N, C-alpha and C positions, 0 to 999 in steps of 0.2 A: 268214102271222102267224096265231096263233090269235085266237079270238074275244075272249078276255080281254085281249089284248094291244092291241087296236083303241083303246081309249081313251087308252093310253099312246102309240101312234102318233100320234094327234090331238095330243097335247101335245108330242110331239117335232117334229111339223110346224110347230106355231105357235112354238116355240122357235127353230126354224131360221128361220122368216120374220123373227123379231125380229132374229137374229144377222145376217141378210142385210141387214135395214134399216140396221144399224150401219154396214155396208160401203158403204152408198150414200153417196157423197161429196155428194150434194145434201142429206143430212139436216141440217138446220138445227139441231136441238136433239139432238146426239150424246149428251150425258150422260143425255137422257132415254131415248133409243134403248137404250143399254147397260143402263139400269136396267130397262127392260121385258124385255129378252133375260134378264137375271138373273132377274127374277120369273118368267118362263115356265120357265126351267131348274129354279129351285127348286120350283115346282109339280110338274114331271115327277119330280124327285128325291123330292119328298115322297110322291106316288102309288106311286112304287117301294118306298120305305121301309114304307108302309103294308102294300103286298102281302107284302113279306118277314116283317113282323110277324104278319101274318094267316096265315103258313105257307105262302105261295107259294114254294116251293123250286126253281121252274123255273130252269133254267140261263140261259135269256134273261133273265129278270127279274134275276137276280144279276149277270149281264154288263152289262145296261143301266145298272144302279146304279153299278157300278164306273165305266163310261165316262162316265155323266152326271156324277158326281162330279169326275172329271178335267176334262171340258169346262167345268164351273161354275167350277172353280179357275182355269182359263185366262182366262175371261171377267172374273172377279172381279180378277184380277192385272193385267188390261188397264186397268183403271181407275185404276191407281196409278202411272203413268209419272212421271219427273221433269218432262217437258214433253209436252203432248199426249196421245194415246192410242196404245197399242201396237196398231196395226192388224194387225200379223203375228199376234198372239194371237187377235184375233177372227176372222182368216182361217182359222187353224188349228182353232179351236174349231168354226167352222161347218164346215169340211172333216171333221172328226171326227164331228159329229153328222149330217151327210149320209150319211157311210158307215155309221153304226150304222143309220140308218133304212133305207138301201138294201139293207142285209143282212137286214132283218127279213122 
């Protein structure tokens, strides 16, 4: 990964840690854990948007932005079930983010 992507990678790692905390069955305050994961994903997304607006047309930035938006949508959607939390959506989001970071 290029030097310019390192800060994005750190944000991605922080978001992944927050998502994985949501999957920890011992998490007593699950709604707070999900909110933290959303905040971290939004921070990653906002950094990616800022880079695109500044003219960084790197394919990796464009790809990460699209993938981060999809992951964020999944996590936000997991917060609005009829009952409980859609754990599968959090698992899928964590898996997608882990794959994105591993490919970098």
